[in-house]
Chimera marker file (.cmm) of the C-alpha trace (Angstrom):
<marker_set name="trace">
<marker id="1" x="-56.033" y="44.190" z="-51.231" r="1" g="1" b="0" radius="0.5"/>
<marker id="2" x="-58.994" y="42.799" z="-53.130" r="1" g="1" b="0" radius="0.5"/>
<marker id="3" x="-60.392" y="39.433" z="-52.070" r="1" g="1" b="0" radius="0.5"/>
<marker id="4" x="-61.971" y="37.448" z="-54.902" r="1" g="1" b="0" radius="0.5"/>
<marker id="5" x="-64.941" y="35.194" z="-54.092" r="1" g="1" b="0" radius="0.5"/>
<marker id="6" x="-64.413" y="31.446" z="-54.316" r="1" g="1" b="0" radius="0.5"/>
<marker id="7" x="-65.089" y="30.309" z="-57.860" r="1" g="1" b="0" radius="0.5"/>
<marker id="8" x="-67.454" y="27.449" z="-58.521" r="1" g="1" b="0" radius="0.5"/>
<marker id="9" x="-65.694" y="24.343" z="-59.832" r="1" g="1" b="0" radius="0.5"/>
<marker id="10" x="-68.902" y="22.904" z="-61.236" r="1" g="1" b="0" radius="0.5"/>
<marker id="11" x="-72.663" y="22.559" z="-60.985" r="1" g="1" b="0" radius="0.5"/>
<marker id="12" x="-72.509" y="21.189" z="-57.442" r="1" g="1" b="0" radius="0.5"/>
<marker id="13" x="-70.844" y="24.358" z="-56.109" r="1" g="1" b="0" radius="0.5"/>
<marker id="14" x="-73.427" y="26.532" z="-57.857" r="1" g="1" b="0" radius="0.5"/>
<marker id="15" x="-76.330" y="24.552" z="-56.406" r="1" g="1" b="0" radius="0.5"/>
<marker id="16" x="-74.752" y="24.789" z="-52.953" r="1" g="1" b="0" radius="0.5"/>
<marker id="17" x="-74.521" y="28.592" z="-53.253" r="1" g="1" b="0" radius="0.5"/>
<marker id="18" x="-78.171" y="28.819" z="-54.321" r="1" g="1" b="0" radius="0.5"/>
<marker id="19" x="-79.417" y="26.599" z="-51.486" r="1" g="1" b="0" radius="0.5"/>
<marker id="20" x="-77.401" y="28.605" z="-48.942" r="1" g="1" b="0" radius="0.5"/>
<marker id="21" x="-78.684" y="31.936" z="-50.295" r="1" g="1" b="0" radius="0.5"/>
<marker id="22" x="-82.318" y="30.815" z="-50.251" r="1" g="1" b="0" radius="0.5"/>
<marker id="23" x="-82.165" y="29.161" z="-46.820" r="1" g="1" b="0" radius="0.5"/>
<marker id="24" x="-82.876" y="25.685" z="-48.162" r="1" g="1" b="0" radius="0.5"/>
<marker id="25" x="-79.527" y="24.367" z="-46.881" r="1" g="1" b="0" radius="0.5"/>
<marker id="26" x="-80.315" y="25.455" z="-43.321" r="1" g="1" b="0" radius="0.5"/>
<marker id="27" x="-83.706" y="23.697" z="-43.405" r="1" g="1" b="0" radius="0.5"/>
<marker id="28" x="-82.183" y="20.503" z="-44.836" r="1" g="1" b="0" radius="0.5"/>
<marker id="29" x="-79.412" y="20.516" z="-42.221" r="1" g="1" b="0" radius="0.5"/>
<marker id="30" x="-81.915" y="21.054" z="-39.417" r="1" g="1" b="0" radius="0.5"/>
<marker id="31" x="-84.125" y="18.175" z="-40.570" r="1" g="1" b="0" radius="0.5"/>
<marker id="32" x="-81.155" y="15.873" z="-41.148" r="1" g="1" b="0" radius="0.5"/>
<marker id="33" x="-79.793" y="16.631" z="-37.661" r="1" g="1" b="0" radius="0.5"/>
<marker id="34" x="-83.218" y="16.007" z="-36.108" r="1" g="1" b="0" radius="0.5"/>
<marker id="35" x="-83.362" y="12.622" z="-37.836" r="1" g="1" b="0" radius="0.5"/>
<marker id="36" x="-79.767" y="11.832" z="-36.911" r="1" g="1" b="0" radius="0.5"/>
<marker id="37" x="-78.802" y="11.357" z="-40.553" r="1" g="1" b="0" radius="0.5"/>
<marker id="38" x="-76.391" y="12.911" z="-43.014" r="1" g="1" b="0" radius="0.5"/>
<marker id="39" x="-78.180" y="14.812" z="-45.779" r="1" g="1" b="0" radius="0.5"/>
<marker id="40" x="-75.599" y="13.704" z="-48.361" r="1" g="1" b="0" radius="0.5"/>
<marker id="41" x="-75.110" y="17.261" z="-49.608" r="1" g="1" b="0" radius="0.5"/>
<marker id="42" x="-71.304" y="17.138" z="-49.779" r="1" g="1" b="0" radius="0.5"/>
<marker id="43" x="-71.240" y="13.837" z="-51.656" r="1" g="1" b="0" radius="0.5"/>
<marker id="44" x="-73.906" y="15.085" z="-54.072" r="1" g="1" b="0" radius="0.5"/>
<marker id="45" x="-72.020" y="18.348" z="-54.606" r="1" g="1" b="0" radius="0.5"/>
<marker id="46" x="-68.757" y="16.533" z="-55.405" r="1" g="1" b="0" radius="0.5"/>
<marker id="47" x="-70.531" y="14.110" z="-57.766" r="1" g="1" b="0" radius="0.5"/>
<marker id="48" x="-72.211" y="16.981" z="-59.631" r="1" g="1" b="0" radius="0.5"/>
<marker id="49" x="-68.890" y="18.847" z="-59.834" r="1" g="1" b="0" radius="0.5"/>
<marker id="50" x="-67.290" y="15.761" z="-61.418" r="1" g="1" b="0" radius="0.5"/>
<marker id="51" x="-70.180" y="15.187" z="-63.811" r="1" g="1" b="0" radius="0.5"/>
<marker id="52" x="-70.604" y="18.855" z="-64.808" r="1" g="1" b="0" radius="0.5"/>
<marker id="53" x="-67.332" y="20.739" z="-64.284" r="1" g="1" b="0" radius="0.5"/>
<marker id="54" x="-66.912" y="24.301" z="-65.469" r="1" g="1" b="0" radius="0.5"/>
<marker id="55" x="-64.316" y="24.991" z="-68.093" r="1" g="1" b="0" radius="0.5"/>
<marker id="56" x="-61.184" y="26.702" z="-66.773" r="1" g="1" b="0" radius="0.5"/>
<marker id="57" x="-60.124" y="29.870" z="-68.528" r="1" g="1" b="0" radius="0.5"/>
<marker id="58" x="-56.917" y="31.875" z="-68.512" r="1" g="1" b="0" radius="0.5"/>
<marker id="59" x="-57.025" y="35.473" z="-67.453" r="1" g="1" b="0" radius="0.5"/>
<marker id="60" x="-54.302" y="38.054" z="-67.170" r="1" g="1" b="0" radius="0.5"/>
<marker id="61" x="-53.439" y="39.593" z="-63.794" r="1" g="1" b="0" radius="0.5"/>
<marker id="62" x="-52.624" y="43.251" z="-63.292" r="1" g="1" b="0" radius="0.5"/>
<marker id="63" x="-48.925" y="42.388" z="-63.500" r="1" g="1" b="0" radius="0.5"/>
<marker id="64" x="-49.317" y="40.700" z="-66.887" r="1" g="1" b="0" radius="0.5"/>
<marker id="65" x="-49.010" y="37.079" z="-65.751" r="1" g="1" b="0" radius="0.5"/>
<marker id="66" x="-51.684" y="34.582" z="-66.734" r="1" g="1" b="0" radius="0.5"/>
<marker id="67" x="-53.564" y="32.477" z="-64.219" r="1" g="1" b="0" radius="0.5"/>
<marker id="68" x="-56.038" y="29.684" z="-64.698" r="1" g="1" b="0" radius="0.5"/>
<marker id="69" x="-59.435" y="30.089" z="-63.084" r="1" g="1" b="0" radius="0.5"/>
<marker id="70" x="-62.746" y="28.263" z="-63.366" r="1" g="1" b="0" radius="0.5"/>
<link id1="1" id2="2" r="1" g="1" b="0" radius="0.2"/>
<link id1="2" id2="3" r="1" g="1" b="0" radius="0.2"/>
<link id1="3" id2="4" r="1" g="1" b="0" radius="0.2"/>
<link id1="4" id2="5" r="1" g="1" b="0" radius="0.2"/>
<link id1="5" id2="6" r="1" g="1" b="0" radius="0.2"/>
<link id1="6" id2="7" r="1" g="1" b="0" radius="0.2"/>
<link id1="7" id2="8" r="1" g="1" b="0" radius="0.2"/>
<link id1="8" id2="9" r="1" g="1" b="0" radius="0.2"/>
<link id1="9" id2="10" r="1" g="1" b="0" radius="0.2"/>
<link id1="10" id2="11" r="1" g="1" b="0" radius="0.2"/>
<link id1="11" id2="12" r="1" g="1" b="0" radius="0.2"/>
<link id1="12" id2="13" r="1" g="1" b="0" radius="0.2"/>
<link id1="13" id2="14" r="1" g="1" b="0" radius="0.2"/>
<link id1="14" id2="15" r="1" g="1" b="0" radius="0.2"/>
<link id1="15" id2="16" r="1" g="1" b="0" radius="0.2"/>
<link id1="16" id2="17" r="1" g="1" b="0" radius="0.2"/>
<link id1="17" id2="18" r="1" g="1" b="0" radius="0.2"/>
<link id1="18" id2="19" r="1" g="1" b="0" radius="0.2"/>
<link id1="19" id2="20" r="1" g="1" b="0" radius="0.2"/>
<link id1="20" id2="21" r="1" g="1" b="0" radius="0.2"/>
<link id1="21" id2="22" r="1" g="1" b="0" radius="0.2"/>
<link id1="22" id2="23" r="1" g="1" b="0" radius="0.2"/>
<link id1="23" id2="24" r="1" g="1" b="0" radius="0.2"/>
<link id1="24" id2="25" r="1" g="1" b="0" radius="0.2"/>
<link id1="25" id2="26" r="1" g="1" b="0" radius="0.2"/>
<link id1="26" id2="27" r="1" g="1" b="0" radius="0.2"/>
<link id1="27" id2="28" r="1" g="1" b="0" radius="0.2"/>
<link id1="28" id2="29" r="1" g="1" b="0" radius="0.2"/>
<link id1="29" id2="30" r="1" g="1" b="0" radius="0.2"/>
<link id1="30" id2="31" r="1" g="1" b="0" radius="0.2"/>
<link id1="31" id2="32" r="1" g="1" b="0" radius="0.2"/>
<link id1="32" id2="33" r="1" g="1" b="0" radius="0.2"/>
<link id1="33" id2="34" r="1" g="1" b="0" radius="0.2"/>
<link id1="34" id2="35" r="1" g="1" b="0" radius="0.2"/>
<link id1="35" id2="36" r="1" g="1" b="0" radius="0.2"/>
<link id1="36" id2="37" r="1" g="1" b="0" radius="0.2"/>
<link id1="37" id2="38" r="1" g="1" b="0" radius="0.2"/>
<link id1="38" id2="39" r="1" g="1" b="0" radius="0.2"/>
<link id1="39" id2="40" r="1" g="1" b="0" radius="0.2"/>
<link id1="40" id2="41" r="1" g="1" b="0" radius="0.2"/>
<link id1="41" id2="42" r="1" g="1" b="0" radius="0.2"/>
<link id1="42" id2="43" r="1" g="1" b="0" radius="0.2"/>
<link id1="43" id2="44" r="1" g="1" b="0" radius="0.2"/>
<link id1="44" id2="45" r="1" g="1" b="0" radius="0.2"/>
<link id1="45" id2="46" r="1" g="1" b="0" radius="0.2"/>
<link id1="46" id2="47" r="1" g="1" b="0" radius="0.2"/>
<link id1="47" id2="48" r="1" g="1" b="0" radius="0.2"/>
<link id1="48" id2="49" r="1" g="1" b="0" radius="0.2"/>
<link id1="49" id2="50" r="1" g="1" b="0" radius="0.2"/>
<link id1="50" id2="51" r="1" g="1" b="0" radius="0.2"/>
<link id1="51" id2="52" r="1" g="1" b="0" radius="0.2"/>
<link id1="52" id2="53" r="1" g="1" b="0" radius="0.2"/>
<link id1="53" id2="54" r="1" g="1" b="0" radius="0.2"/>
<link id1="54" id2="55" r="1" g="1" b="0" radius="0.2"/>
<link id1="55" id2="56" r="1" g="1" b="0" radius="0.2"/>
<link id1="56" id2="57" r="1" g="1" b="0" radius="0.2"/>
<link id1="57" id2="58" r="1" g="1" b="0" radius="0.2"/>
<link id1="58" id2="59" r="1" g="1" b="0" radius="0.2"/>
<link id1="59" id2="60" r="1" g="1" b="0" radius="0.2"/>
<link id1="60" id2="61" r="1" g="1" b="0" radius="0.2"/>
<link id1="61" id2="62" r="1" g="1" b="0" radius="0.2"/>
<link id1="62" id2="63" r="1" g="1" b="0" radius="0.2"/>
<link id1="63" id2="64" r="1" g="1" b="0" radius="0.2"/>
<link id1="64" id2="65" r="1" g="1" b="0" radius="0.2"/>
<link id1="65" id2="66" r="1" g="1" b="0" radius="0.2"/>
<link id1="66" id2="67" r="1" g="1" b="0" radius="0.2"/>
<link id1="67" id2="68" r="1" g="1" b="0" radius="0.2"/>
<link id1="68" id2="69" r="1" g="1" b="0" radius="0.2"/>
<link id1="69" id2="70" r="1" g="1" b="0" radius="0.2"/>
</marker_set>
């Protein structure tokens, strides 16, 4: 069974992946926790996904049925 990675719905998801991969997210979370504040990352991600969504495309599965994916 092949597990497909979660697809980005928009720009916010892509930025989140980049910040996680580079370690920026961990630093931001650590600083935000030390200050006792929310970094606002989730709200920003959702806003960016709404403002800049990725176009969904249809692709055909191995069994010939079509699915919609971002």
